matplotlib code that plots the C-alpha trace (Angstrom):
import matplotlib.pyplot as plt

x = [0.1, 1.4, 2.0, 0.1, 1.4, -0.5, -1.5, 0.5, -1.2, -1.3, -0.6, 3.0, 1.8, 0.4, 3.1, 4.4, 7.5, 9.5, 9.3, 11.0, 14.6, 17.2, 18.2, 14.5, 14.4, 17.5, 16.6, 13.2, 14.8, 17.2, 14.3, 12.6, 15.8, 16.2, 12.9, 13.0, 16.4, 14.9, 11.6, 14.2, 16.3, 13.4, 11.7, 15.2, 15.6, 11.9, 12.9, 16.1, 14.4, 11.7, 14.2, 16.2, 13.3, 11.3, 12.9, 12.8, 11.2, 8.4, 8.5, 12.3, 11.9, 9.5, 12.0, 14.7, 12.5, 11.8, 15.3, 16.8, 17.9, 17.0, 20.5, 20.0, 17.0, 17.9, 21.1, 19.0, 16.9, 19.9, 21.2, 18.0, 17.8, 21.1, 20.8, 17.6, 19.2, 22.1, 19.4, 18.1, 21.7, 21.4, 18.3, 20.2, 23.3, 21.3, 19.3, 22.5, 23.9, 20.6, 20.9, 17.6, 17.0, 14.6, 14.3, 15.9, 12.8, 11.2, 14.0, 13.7, 10.2, 10.6, 13.9, 12.6, 8.9, 10.2, 12.8, 10.6, 7.9, 10.0, 12.0, 8.8, 6.8, 9.7, 9.8, 11.8, 11.8, 8.2, 7.2, 10.3, 9.5, 5.8, 6.3, 8.9, 7.1, 4.1, 6.3, 8.5, 6.2, 4.6, 8.0, 7.8, 10.2, 9.2, 9.0, 11.9, 14.0, 12.7, 13.7, 16.9, 17.1, 16.2, 19.1, 21.6, 20.5, 20.8, 24.2, 25.2, 23.9, 25.7, 29.1, 29.0, 28.1, 31.1, 33.4, 32.4, 32.4, 36.1, 37.6, 35.6, 36.5, 40.2, 40.8, 38.5, 38.7, 39.6, 36.8, 34.1, 35.5, 34.9, 31.3, 30.2, 32.2, 34.6, 38.1, 40.1, 41.7, 38.1, 36.8, 40.1, 39.6, 35.8, 37.1, 39.9, 37.2, 35.2, 37.8, 39.1, 35.2, 35.0, 38.6, 37.8, 34.5, 36.3, 38.8, 36.2, 34.1, 37.0, 38.5, 35.4, 31.8, 30.1, 26.3, 24.3, 21.2, 18.2, 15.2, 15.5, 16.4, 20.0, 21.6, 24.7, 26.3, 28.3, 31.9, 34.8, 34.3, 30.5, 30.8, 33.6, 31.0, 28.4, 30.7, 31.3, 27.8, 26.8, 29.3, 28.4, 24.6, 25.4, 27.4, 24.6, 22.1, 24.3, 25.0, 21.0, 21.1, 24.5, 23.5, 20.6, 22.5, 22.7, 25.9, 28.9, 29.0, 32.6, 32.1, 33.7, 31.7, 33.7, 33.1, 29.5, 29.3, 30.3, 27.8, 25.1, 26.2, 25.6, 22.3, 21.2, 22.5, 20.5, 17.4, 17.8, 18.3, 15.3, 13.1, 11.0, 9.7, 12.8, 14.3, 12.0, 12.8, 15.8, 17.8, 17.0, 18.0, 21.4, 22.0, 21.0, 22.9, 25.9, 25.3, 24.5, 27.1, 25.1, 21.8, 19.0, 16.1, 18.5, 19.3, 16.0, 14.6, 17.1, 16.2, 12.4, 13.2, 15.6, 12.5, 10.7, 13.1, 14.4, 11.4, 7.9, 8.4, 9.7, 7.0, 4.4, 5.9, 6.3, 2.4, 1.7, 4.1, 2.4, -1.2, -0.3, 1.1, -1.7, -4.3, -1.9, -2.2, -5.8, -6.6, -3.9, -5.9, -9.4, -8.2, -6.8, -10.0, -12.2, -9.7, -10.7, -9.1, -7.0, -7.3, -11.0, -12.8, -15.3, -18.9, -20.3, -23.4, -26.6]
y = [-0.1, 3.5, 5.5, 8.6, 11.9, 14.9, 17.7, 21.0, 23.6, 25.8, 25.6, 26.4, 29.1, 31.1, 30.5, 33.4, 35.4, 33.9, 30.3, 31.4, 30.3, 33.0, 32.8, 33.8, 36.6, 38.0, 37.7, 39.6, 42.3, 43.1, 43.2, 45.6, 47.8, 47.7, 48.5, 51.8, 52.8, 52.7, 54.7, 57.0, 57.4, 58.1, 60.7, 62.6, 62.6, 64.1, 66.7, 67.3, 67.6, 69.9, 72.2, 72.3, 72.7, 75.0, 78.1, 76.9, 79.4, 77.2, 79.1, 78.6, 74.9, 74.6, 76.2, 73.9, 70.9, 72.1, 73.4, 69.8, 69.7, 67.0, 65.3, 65.1, 63.3, 61.2, 60.3, 59.7, 57.3, 55.6, 55.0, 54.0, 51.5, 50.1, 49.6, 47.8, 45.8, 44.8, 43.9, 41.2, 39.7, 39.3, 36.9, 34.9, 34.5, 33.5, 30.8, 29.5, 29.0, 27.1, 25.1, 26.5, 26.5, 29.5, 31.3, 34.9, 36.4, 35.0, 35.9, 39.6, 39.8, 38.7, 40.8, 44.1, 44.1, 42.7, 45.4, 48.4, 47.2, 46.6, 50.2, 52.0, 50.1, 49.4, 45.6, 44.1, 40.7, 40.9, 42.7, 41.7, 37.9, 38.0, 39.4, 36.9, 33.7, 35.0, 34.6, 31.7, 29.3, 28.9, 27.7, 25.3, 27.0, 26.4, 29.5, 28.1, 28.4, 31.8, 33.1, 31.8, 33.7, 36.9, 36.4, 35.6, 38.9, 41.0, 39.7, 40.8, 44.2, 44.7, 43.1, 45.7, 48.3, 47.7, 47.5, 50.7, 52.6, 51.2, 52.6, 56.2, 56.2, 55.7, 57.6, 60.5, 60.8, 64.7, 65.6, 63.4, 64.8, 68.4, 67.4, 65.5, 67.2, 64.5, 63.9, 62.4, 59.3, 58.5, 58.2, 56.1, 54.0, 53.3, 52.5, 50.2, 48.4, 47.9, 46.5, 44.2, 42.8, 42.2, 40.7, 38.5, 37.2, 36.4, 34.3, 32.8, 31.5, 30.5, 27.9, 25.7, 25.4, 27.7, 27.5, 29.6, 28.6, 31.1, 30.3, 26.7, 26.3, 26.0, 28.4, 27.2, 30.5, 31.1, 30.0, 32.8, 32.9, 33.4, 35.7, 38.0, 38.3, 39.2, 41.9, 43.5, 43.6, 44.7, 47.5, 48.6, 48.7, 51.0, 53.2, 53.1, 54.2, 57.0, 58.3, 59.1, 61.3, 62.7, 63.7, 65.6, 68.0, 71.5, 72.6, 73.9, 71.9, 70.8, 67.2, 64.4, 61.3, 59.3, 61.5, 61.8, 58.0, 57.7, 60.0, 58.4, 55.1, 56.6, 58.1, 54.5, 53.0, 55.3, 54.9, 51.1, 51.0, 53.6, 50.9, 53.6, 52.9, 53.7, 55.5, 58.3, 61.3, 59.8, 59.7, 63.5, 64.7, 63.0, 64.2, 67.8, 67.8, 66.7, 69.2, 72.1, 74.6, 74.6, 76.2, 74.1, 74.5, 72.9, 70.2, 69.3, 69.6, 67.2, 64.7, 64.9, 64.1, 61.2, 60.0, 60.1, 58.4, 55.8, 55.1, 55.9, 55.1, 51.9, 51.3, 52.2, 50.3, 47.3, 47.3, 47.3, 44.1, 42.5, 43.2, 41.8, 38.6, 38.1, 38.8, 36.4, 33.8, 34.0, 33.9, 30.8, 29.1, 29.7, 28.1, 25.1, 24.7, 24.8, 22.8, 19.4, 16.5, 14.9, 11.3, 11.6, 9.8, 11.5, 10.8, 9.0, 10.1, 8.7]
z = [0.2, -0.7, 2.1, 2.4, 2.9, 4.7, 2.5, 3.0, 5.0, 1.9, -1.9, -2.7, -5.0, -2.0, 0.3, 2.2, 0.9, 4.2, 2.6, -0.5, -1.1, -0.2, -3.9, -5.0, -2.2, -3.4, -7.0, -6.2, -4.3, -7.1, -9.5, -7.3, -6.8, -10.5, -11.2, -8.9, -10.5, -13.9, -12.7, -11.0, -14.0, -16.3, -13.9, -13.4, -17.5, -17.8, -15.3, -16.8, -20.5, -19.3, -17.8, -21.1, -23.4, -21.2, -22.7, -26.5, -28.8, -30.3, -33.8, -34.0, -33.2, -36.0, -38.4, -37.3, -37.8, -41.5, -42.0, -42.9, -46.5, -49.0, -48.8, -44.9, -45.1, -47.9, -45.9, -42.9, -44.9, -46.3, -42.9, -41.6, -44.1, -43.7, -40.0, -40.3, -43.1, -40.5, -37.8, -39.9, -39.9, -36.1, -36.5, -39.4, -37.0, -34.4, -36.4, -37.8, -34.1, -33.2, -36.3, -38.1, -41.3, -42.3, -45.6, -45.6, -46.6, -43.4, -41.2, -42.6, -42.0, -38.5, -37.4, -39.0, -37.9, -34.2, -34.0, -35.3, -33.0, -29.8, -30.6, -30.6, -27.9, -25.5, -23.5, -26.3, -24.8, -24.7, -27.7, -29.7, -28.9, -29.3, -33.2, -33.7, -32.3, -34.4, -37.5, -36.9, -35.2, -38.6, -39.4, -36.5, -34.5, -30.7, -27.9, -26.4, -29.7, -30.3, -26.5, -27.2, -30.7, -29.0, -26.4, -29.0, -31.1, -28.0, -27.2, -30.9, -30.3, -26.9, -28.4, -31.3, -28.9, -26.5, -29.4, -30.8, -27.3, -26.5, -29.7, -29.6, -25.8, -26.1, -29.4, -28.9, -25.0, -25.0, -27.3, -25.1, -21.8, -23.4, -24.0, -21.0, -18.3, -17.3, -17.4, -20.1, -18.0, -16.8, -20.6, -21.4, -18.3, -19.5, -23.0, -21.5, -19.6, -22.6, -24.5, -21.8, -21.7, -25.2, -25.5, -22.5, -23.9, -26.9, -25.3, -23.0, -26.0, -27.9, -25.3, -25.3, -26.1, -23.8, -22.6, -20.0, -18.3, -18.4, -16.6, -16.6, -20.4, -21.8, -24.3, -26.3, -27.1, -30.4, -31.1, -31.7, -35.3, -35.3, -32.1, -34.1, -36.8, -34.3, -32.9, -36.4, -37.5, -34.2, -34.7, -38.0, -37.1, -34.1, -36.2, -38.8, -36.2, -35.0, -38.5, -38.7, -36.3, -37.2, -40.3, -39.2, -37.0, -38.1, -39.6, -37.6, -34.9, -35.4, -33.6, -35.3, -36.1, -33.8, -30.8, -31.3, -31.5, -27.8, -26.8, -28.8, -27.4, -23.8, -24.7, -25.9, -22.8, -20.5, -22.7, -22.1, -18.4, -18.1, -19.8, -21.5, -24.9, -27.3, -24.8, -25.2, -23.0, -21.4, -25.1, -25.9, -22.6, -22.7, -26.3, -25.5, -22.2, -24.1, -27.0, -24.5, -25.7, -29.3, -30.1, -28.5, -31.3, -34.0, -31.8, -30.9, -34.4, -35.7, -32.5, -33.6, -37.2, -36.1, -34.0, -37.1, -39.3, -37.2, -35.1, -36.5, -40.1, -39.6, -37.1, -39.4, -42.5, -39.8, -38.8, -42.6, -43.2, -40.2, -41.6, -45.1, -43.6, -41.4, -44.4, -46.8, -44.2, -43.7, -47.4, -47.8, -44.6, -46.5, -49.6, -48.3, -46.2, -49.2, -51.6, -52.5, -51.3, -53.9, -52.4, -52.4, -55.3, -57.0, -56.4, -59.6, -61.3, -60.8]

ax = plt.figure().add_subplot(projection="3d")
ax.plot(x, y, z, "-o")
ax.set_aspect("equal")
plt.show()
């Protein structure tokens, strides 16, 4: 006879917080600290942004917004296209690592739409993962594989950004210091730290196959050669994204592109840390603070055009693509539903 075990006094899911494992309590505590930090960062950025733009003349801002030449807008569109094109390589690399054979047209659709939606709405793990699963699931890709793909794509982005940050902070430490009011040696130290992290990661994945466990599932990381490709693609993508805003800046700023990339990366990192959709408010406040020695209206006009080119237009195009994709799938499903079975024999006439 099987031994009878007493029922617990309360279900595990409603157990008190004191009954949680110490690691779980520590994890929840860090999550709350991170959330509080994000809220504080976002709120502080809004205060700074309001302080900066409160004295702006609306007429001058409108003039600055419409002052961009066709050449500037054309270059911004070109660099936006290049950046989103490189983003499709993120998914292609991840699919190769996961040994999944997906046609590039499907990869390009999933990558472009997921990034365009997540950049605008925020919460990339949720929004980008949902869009990716919507498209890749029709190719038989499981939710776990989609999560792995999203993580590998994120690693590509951060590796590329770290590589560019290391180069710009070491080579342009003096110019960056004059913009963000830091010491040259601090900037060089930041660049050196980023370079050490990049090299250490390359060495770590080159020694043997590496894997990490995230929320109970195992993810095997790309090896040295694929990681190097990740890093280079991510670096070019970050530079292309920075170039969109750089070409929209008014003339006469006398800032080198390599210096501006460092400021751009800091603004992106703070935007990511704030969890605001697209870093909205935080990104603008950082750029305006770094370029505070220049007239505010032209800089803010360039930022508005940047939001339009790099976020709003791709978002609208992505929604159109997703709508067309869903309509095509519905039409195909209806066609298959009413298609006669080839194995079914015709009914003889009476």
